[in-house]
C-alpha positions in Angstrom: 0.0 0.0 0.0 2.8 2.4 0.8 4.4 1.8 -2.6 1.1 2.5 -4.3 0.8 5.8 -2.4 4.3 6.7 -3.5 3.6 6.0 -7.1 0.3 7.8 -7.5 1.7 11.3 -7.9 3.5 10.0 -11.1 0.3 8.9 -12.8 -0.6 10.8 -15.9 -3.2 8.5 -17.4 -5.7 6.0 -16.0 -7.2 3.2 -18.1 -10.3 1.9 -16.4 -11.4 -1.6 -17.6 -14.7 -2.9 -16.3 -14.6 -1.0 -13.0 -17.6 0.8 -11.7 -15.5 3.4 -9.8 -17.4 2.7 -6.6 -14.6 1.8 -4.2 -14.4 4.9 -2.1 -11.2 4.0 -0.4 -9.3 3.7 -3.7 -10.9 6.9 -5.1 -9.8 8.7 -2.0 -6.2 7.4 -2.5 -6.3 8.7 -6.0 -7.8 12.1 -5.0 -5.2 12.6 -2.3 -2.3 11.3 -4.3 -2.7 12.8 -7.7 -0.8 16.1 -8.1 -2.1 17.2 -11.4 -5.1 16.5 -13.7 -4.9 13.1 -15.5 -6.4 11.6 -18.6 -8.9 8.9 -17.9 -10.3 6.4 -20.4 -13.1 4.2 -19.1 -13.9 0.9 -20.9 -17.0 -0.6 -19.3 -18.9 -2.5 -22.0 -20.7 0.5 -23.5 -20.5 4.3 -23.5 -23.3 4.8 -20.9 -21.6 2.5 -18.3 -18.3 4.2 -19.0 -19.9 7.6 -18.6 -21.3 6.5 -15.2 -17.9 5.3 -14.1 -16.3 8.6 -15.1 -19.1 10.5 -13.3 -18.3 8.6 -10.1 -14.6 9.3 -10.5 -15.3 13.0 -11.1 -17.6 13.2 -8.1 -14.8 11.8 -5.9 -12.9 15.0 -6.7 -10.4 13.6 -9.2 -9.4 16.2 -11.8 -8.8 15.2 -15.4 -9.9 14.9 -18.9 -12.4 12.0 -19.2 -13.0 9.7 -22.2 -15.5 6.9 -22.6 -14.9 3.9 -24.9 -18.0 3.0 -26.9 -17.6 -0.7 -26.5 -15.8 -3.3 -24.3 -12.2 -4.4 -24.0 -12.1 -6.1 -27.5 -13.3 -2.9 -29.1 -10.7 -1.0 -27.2 -7.7 -3.0 -28.5 -9.2 -3.0 -32.0 -9.4 0.8 -32.2 -6.3 2.7 -33.1 -7.6 5.9 -31.5 -8.0 4.2 -28.1 -4.6 2.6 -28.4 -3.1 6.1 -28.8 -4.5 6.9 -25.4 -2.7 3.9 -23.9 0.7 4.2 -25.5 0.7 8.0 -25.5 
C-alpha cells in the first residue's frame, strides 16, 4: 500500500477496464495522491456505463480529462484511437 501511495503522484493516465468506480477508499487514495489532472479512459462495456464510471470518479474529486470507450475491451484494442491513449 505504501508503494502505491508513493507512485500515484507520477500517474498521468488512467485506463479503467470494467470497473464501476465505486470503491471509495481507492478513489480517496487517487484524489489525495494525484498532483495534477490526469487523462482517464473508461472501458465498461458501453459508453453509458463508461460515462457513469467517469461521473463517479469526477464526483470523488479527481481532476482530469475524461473519455468513454464506446464498447468493451475487445473494441478498445481493435481501435487505433483508443490505443493512442494507452501508448501516448
